[in-house]
Structures are given as C-alpha cells and as structure tokens.
Backbone bond lengths (Angstrom), bond angles and torsions (degrees), N, CA, C in turn:
res aa  C-N    CA-C-N  psi(-1)  N-CA   C-N-CA  omega(-1)  CA-C   N-CA-C  phi
1 M - - - 1.417 - - 1.517 108.64 -
2 R 1.391 119.96 -48.19 1.435 122.55 -175.08 1.537 109.30 -64.55
3 Q 1.342 120.18 -33.90 1.498 122.28 175.78 1.492 108.43 -63.14
4 Q 1.393 116.98 -47.98 1.444 123.63 -178.33 1.603 110.15 -60.74
5 Q 1.273 116.97 -42.33 1.451 119.10 175.42 1.483 112.48 -64.72
6 R 1.333 117.19 -39.44 1.456 121.37 178.33 1.502 112.29 -59.06
7 L 1.474 113.51 -46.03 1.495 116.10 179.25 1.482 110.89 -64.54
8 F 1.366 121.42 -39.40 1.428 121.00 173.31 1.505 113.44 -59.10
9 D 1.327 116.38 -44.34 1.535 120.23 176.98 1.525 109.87 -57.82
10 F 1.294 115.22 -46.46 1.487 116.47 -174.19 1.521 111.04 -66.45
11 N 1.418 118.12 -37.96 1.386 119.90 -179.93 1.557 108.98 -65.91
12 L 1.328 117.86 -42.22 1.385 118.65 176.85 1.650 111.45 -63.14
13 L 1.309 113.18 -41.36 1.436 118.40 -178.38 1.554 109.20 -68.22
14 R 1.277 124.00 -29.74 1.415 123.24 173.61 1.515 111.94 -62.29
15 L 1.327 116.66 -43.04 1.431 121.31 175.39 1.489 113.52 -58.88
16 N 1.382 116.04 -42.57 1.461 117.81 172.98 1.508 113.10 -62.19
17 Q 1.351 115.37 -38.08 1.456 118.04 -173.61 1.503 108.97 -69.18
18 E 1.351 118.67 -28.65 1.466 120.91 177.01 1.512 111.20 -67.02
19 N 1.310 116.74 -26.69 1.458 120.37 -178.62 1.572 111.00 -86.96
20 S 1.354 116.60 -5.26 1.437 116.33 177.60 1.497 111.18 -128.76
21 M 1.420 112.87 56.30 1.437 118.55 -174.92 1.502 114.48 -69.32
22 S 1.238 118.51 -14.26 1.603 123.00 179.21 1.487 105.36 -66.74
23 V 1.347 122.90 -27.57 1.404 123.22 177.17 1.516 111.80 -97.66
24 K 1.394 114.44 111.63 1.447 121.02 -179.44 1.524 114.74 -118.02
25 R 1.302 114.13 -36.36 1.467 120.98 -177.76 1.501 107.82 -111.30
26 I 1.362 114.72 131.23 1.458 114.41 -179.19 1.536 108.37 -133.75
27 L 1.269 114.93 130.10 1.490 123.01 -177.73 1.657 104.90 -94.61
28 I 1.265 110.83 120.60 1.494 119.64 177.79 1.502 107.55 -102.34
29 V 1.346 116.94 115.28 1.467 125.94 178.48 1.497 112.27 -109.62
30 D 1.337 115.48 102.84 1.479 120.25 -178.96 1.547 108.55 -159.33
31 D 1.388 111.80 138.50 1.436 117.73 -178.92 1.492 110.38 -83.29
32 S 1.276 123.31 -1.61 1.425 125.26 179.57 1.622 106.01 -97.18
33 L 1.328 115.40 118.80 1.385 120.24 172.14 1.469 116.31 -55.07
34 T 1.317 116.12 -42.01 1.434 124.89 -178.00 1.569 109.45 -66.43
35 E 1.271 122.27 -40.95 1.450 127.85 172.62 1.466 113.46 -61.04
36 R 1.347 114.03 -46.92 1.527 122.02 178.96 1.585 106.59 -58.95
37 Q 1.312 114.61 -49.13 1.431 115.67 -171.05 1.574 108.79 -71.35
38 Y 1.285 117.80 -36.06 1.496 123.79 -179.88 1.611 106.57 -62.32
39 L 1.232 115.67 -54.58 1.444 120.45 -176.41 1.527 112.15 -63.34
40 S 1.341 115.81 -45.30 1.415 122.20 174.94 1.477 113.19 -56.00
41 E 1.310 117.06 -45.88 1.526 122.22 176.89 1.458 113.90 -59.79
42 V 1.362 117.16 -47.34 1.465 123.00 179.04 1.490 111.08 -62.21
43 L 1.271 114.55 -47.80 1.546 116.15 -179.40 1.465 113.65 -72.41
44 S 1.353 121.22 -35.07 1.406 121.55 178.47 1.479 113.35 -66.54
45 E 1.286 118.71 -36.84 1.437 124.74 179.89 1.560 110.29 -64.87
46 C 1.341 113.88 -19.11 1.497 116.22 -179.26 1.426 109.60 -107.93
47 G 1.384 119.03 18.34 1.440 121.06 171.59 1.454 120.52 92.86
48 Y 1.396 115.55 2.55 1.475 118.71 -179.79 1.476 110.42 -87.61
49 Q 1.341 121.39 149.97 1.466 126.65 174.37 1.513 102.66 -95.16
50 C 1.372 112.12 129.22 1.468 118.54 -176.67 1.479 110.46 -111.06
51 L 1.315 116.05 132.32 1.451 124.40 166.70 1.450 111.49 -105.79
52 L 1.383 120.85 148.64 1.456 118.41 -174.60 1.528 112.05 -129.17
53 A 1.290 113.64 143.59 1.462 122.05 179.17 1.534 107.12 -131.62
54 I 1.282 116.82 145.33 1.488 122.59 -172.05 1.546 112.15 -97.66
55 N 1.287 117.08 -10.58 1.476 118.53 177.88 1.520 106.27 -165.84
56 G 1.373 113.04 -179.25 1.432 122.60 -173.33 1.535 111.65 -62.42
57 E 1.400 118.91 -43.68 1.421 124.14 178.66 1.472 113.00 -58.82
58 D 1.390 111.50 -48.03 1.438 119.75 -177.31 1.595 107.60 -65.66
59 G 1.265 119.55 -41.68 1.445 127.39 173.63 1.550 113.02 -51.38
60 I 1.239 117.01 -48.17 1.435 126.15 -176.53 1.554 107.00 -64.97
61 A 1.257 113.16 -50.34 1.523 121.62 177.13 1.440 112.34 -56.36
62 K 1.324 119.83 -47.09 1.463 123.73 -175.95 1.466 110.99 -75.70
63 A 1.353 121.76 -31.46 1.390 124.69 173.05 1.473 112.70 -62.70
64 R 1.305 116.32 -39.59 1.452 123.58 179.51 1.612 110.82 -70.98
65 S 1.276 114.83 -40.26 1.528 117.10 -176.62 1.481 112.09 -86.01
66 E 1.351 120.06 -34.60 1.455 121.41 -172.61 1.496 114.77 -101.40
67 H 1.342 121.12 -13.08 1.391 123.87 177.51 1.583 114.46 49.21
68 P 1.299 116.65 58.83 1.470 118.13 -174.13 1.603 110.20 -69.63
69 D 1.255 119.81 163.75 1.405 124.45 176.79 1.535 114.74 -76.94
70 L 1.327 116.05 -23.92 1.569 130.92 -178.59 1.374 111.83 -154.15
71 I 1.317 114.60 143.01 1.517 118.82 169.65 1.563 109.22 -121.33
72 L 1.361 115.91 130.42 1.430 125.89 172.07 1.532 106.16 -98.89
73 M 1.307 115.37 114.85 1.478 118.76 -172.38 1.533 110.60 -117.47
74 D 1.362 115.35 129.36 1.474 119.76 170.55 1.538 104.58 -78.25
75 V 1.294 115.79 162.50 1.412 121.83 176.75 1.527 114.87 -99.04
76 V 1.387 115.29 -49.17 1.405 121.71 -173.64 1.550 107.34 -86.16
77 M 1.321 115.80 101.18 1.492 119.77 179.31 1.565 107.49 -146.62
78 P 1.313 116.29 147.38 1.469 116.04 178.26 1.485 111.86 -67.05
79 G 1.370 116.27 153.51 1.389 120.46 -179.45 1.582 110.87 78.00
80 T 1.270 114.91 -133.00 1.517 115.28 171.76 1.490 112.36 -66.99
81 N 1.351 116.18 117.75 1.456 118.16 179.46 1.543 111.08 -81.18
82 G 1.301 116.44 173.42 1.457 123.41 -177.93 1.500 114.23 -59.09
83 F 1.245 118.71 -38.42 1.448 123.88 179.41 1.579 108.36 -64.23
84 Q 1.327 117.41 -48.71 1.435 121.74 -178.35 1.577 108.77 -66.49
85 A 1.344 116.93 -42.89 1.506 116.67 178.55 1.475 110.60 -63.27
86 T 1.366 117.04 -42.45 1.492 118.38 179.53 1.510 112.24 -61.41
87 R 1.316 117.19 -38.08 1.413 121.99 177.65 1.552 113.57 -63.32
88 T 1.371 112.38 -45.57 1.447 121.62 176.77 1.481 112.48 -56.83
89 L 1.387 115.01 -45.65 1.444 119.58 -175.42 1.548 113.18 -75.93
90 A 1.240 114.33 -31.88 1.492 122.49 179.22 1.505 114.78 -67.82
91 R 1.397 111.09 -30.89 1.527 119.14 -179.57 1.576 113.65 -95.68
92 D 1.330 114.21 -6.87 1.510 117.55 179.48 1.510 109.59 -87.15
93 P 1.376 116.24 121.82 1.527 115.00 179.79 1.500 111.87 -60.94
94 Q 1.297 122.19 -22.84 1.509 121.43 177.42 1.540 110.99 -74.27
95 T 1.302 119.86 -20.23 1.499 119.65 -174.77 1.505 114.02 -130.07
96 Q 1.284 117.02 -2.42 1.507 119.79 -173.09 1.563 112.02 -66.33
97 A 1.255 121.71 -15.96 1.443 123.60 179.06 1.561 109.91 -87.26
98 I 1.305 123.91 -10.76 1.368 125.54 177.41 1.551 111.55 -79.74
99 P 1.348 117.57 122.66 1.418 120.61 -176.95 1.521 108.10 -73.67
100 I 1.419 114.72 142.52 1.482 120.84 -179.17 1.516 111.22 -123.21
101 M 1.300 117.53 125.76 1.363 121.17 173.13 1.569 110.31 -108.03
102 L 1.299 114.79 127.59 1.539 113.76 178.15 1.568 107.95 -89.06
103 C 1.344 112.93 131.11 1.488 119.80 178.76 1.460 105.32 -122.20
104 T 1.347 117.49 107.97 1.422 120.16 -168.72 1.476 114.30 -145.42
105 S 1.328 119.19 163.79 1.461 121.84 172.19 1.593 113.51 -83.95
106 K 1.269 115.02 -9.23 1.438 121.42 178.92 1.440 109.05 -73.85
107 N 1.349 119.65 112.98 1.453 123.52 -166.80 1.494 114.08 -120.91
108 Q 1.415 115.33 14.93 1.423 119.15 177.54 1.659 110.04 -83.26
109 E 1.269 112.83 147.47 1.527 119.25 -178.74 1.571 105.15 -59.19
110 A 1.219 122.06 -42.11 1.503 124.51 -177.50 1.544 110.79 -60.93
111 D 1.350 116.66 -35.87 1.458 119.43 175.57 1.531 110.97 -70.93
112 K 1.267 117.97 -38.16 1.465 118.06 176.19 1.556 112.62 -65.80
113 V 1.303 113.39 -43.66 1.510 113.33 177.86 1.488 112.44 -64.09
114 W 1.349 119.48 -38.46 1.456 124.22 177.61 1.463 110.96 -61.98
115 G 1.424 118.31 -46.42 1.374 123.57 -178.55 1.620 111.03 -58.36
116 L 1.338 110.43 -46.47 1.476 112.63 -176.51 1.537 110.37 -69.47
117 R 1.378 118.14 -28.48 1.432 120.25 176.02 1.553 110.50 -68.92
118 Q 1.307 121.73 -25.01 1.356 124.95 -178.61 1.512 109.21 -78.03
119 G 1.343 120.23 -16.86 1.458 120.09 174.05 1.560 112.10 128.63
120 A 1.316 117.95 1.33 1.411 123.58 175.71 1.572 111.75 -64.56
121 L 1.267 117.37 146.79 1.512 119.01 173.76 1.495 114.33 -94.87
122 A 1.375 112.62 -18.47 1.506 116.75 -176.90 1.536 107.49 -155.55
123 Y 1.316 114.12 159.30 1.498 115.73 -176.17 1.570 103.45 -142.27
124 L 1.365 114.87 113.19 1.387 122.70 176.38 1.492 112.17 -111.61
125 T 1.375 114.38 141.18 1.468 118.37 178.01 1.560 112.08 -97.96
126 K 1.300 112.35 145.01 1.514 121.55 176.84 1.543 106.54 -78.00
127 P 1.377 115.67 147.90 1.484 127.05 -5.06 1.531 112.42 -65.59
128 I 1.309 116.12 135.41 1.453 119.97 178.09 1.443 114.83 -70.15
129 N 1.376 118.34 121.01 1.394 126.47 173.47 1.506 110.96 -76.82
130 P 1.326 121.07 116.39 1.505 122.24 -176.24 1.529 108.88 -55.33
131 Q 1.340 119.78 -44.30 1.437 120.29 -174.21 1.498 109.15 -61.95
132 Q 1.401 117.21 -44.50 1.433 119.61 -179.33 1.480 113.59 -65.05
133 L 1.352 114.31 -37.30 1.503 121.94 174.21 1.567 113.31 -55.94
134 F 1.414 110.94 -48.82 1.468 114.46 179.59 1.517 112.24 -70.60
135 E 1.270 116.61 -30.99 1.513 114.60 175.48 1.502 111.18 -62.55
136 R 1.348 119.17 -43.19 1.429 124.13 176.70 1.502 111.06 -58.90
137 I 1.353 115.43 -45.63 1.534 117.53 -179.40 1.481 106.92 -61.34
138 S 1.333 118.76 -45.13 1.475 118.49 -174.42 1.530 111.32 -66.99
139 E 1.260 119.76 -19.66 1.529 125.70 179.99 1.576 108.81 -81.03
140 L 1.260 119.55 -14.79 1.590 122.41 179.11 1.439 110.86 -58.22
141 P 1.320 116.08 144.40 1.474 117.67 179.54 1.557 108.41 -72.56
C-alpha cells in the first residue's frame, strides 16, 4: 500500500514539477544524511538536479558558487544555523534572488515568523510531505 501511495504521490508531483519549470537545480542544506538523501531522492525522481550541503557554512558557499534555483534549508545545524545562513544569503547581492524554503523540525509559530523575517519564502516542518513541498515549489515566482 505504501509503495502504491508513493507512486501516486510521485505521479502527482511530476505534474506539479511541469508547472514549475523555472526551478531545475535545488540546493539541499541539512546536516542529517538521512534528510539529504530523502529530499534528494524525492526531488531527483521528479526531474530536479540536487546539490547537497552538510551545514550552513557549506550551504552559503555552494549557493554562491553554484547559483541554484532554490534552496531547501534546515534550521537546526551545528555552526551556522539555518536562520543565520538564510539571513546571510538573503542579504548578499550575489544570492539574494535565490528563494529559500526552511525545512525543519521546529514547529512553533515564533520559529516560522522568525524564519520568514530572515528572508525565507516558505517554512515547512519535518517530516516533509512531498506533495506539500511540490505545491510550495510550484507557487514560486
């Protein structure tokens, strides 16, 4: 049943992806290998090219060098956290046009408000629902 649901979800997601063709390369910034692999698999199966970063500092560097179309940013990471990295990227003329979605286990309203104030365009809580993720991607300008 779970495999059947997953196939249904991916077929629906592929339709959403066709409507958001301006986003092709997505940078996933998360210190959890499991989360990076999960998001990369979901996105790759729908035709997106995924770039991976293991923490905030790595994410900032890759955003500057690779210029992805979208950044999915975890919040709770060692060193530079996702809020700090988002603020840095949103204020940098070289990266400020790249949309950032925070994908985090922090589910308090205050965290969401703070994340959006740092420059994120969307805030998703883990576990990430692929359908919700692709809806947010399709809403991007």
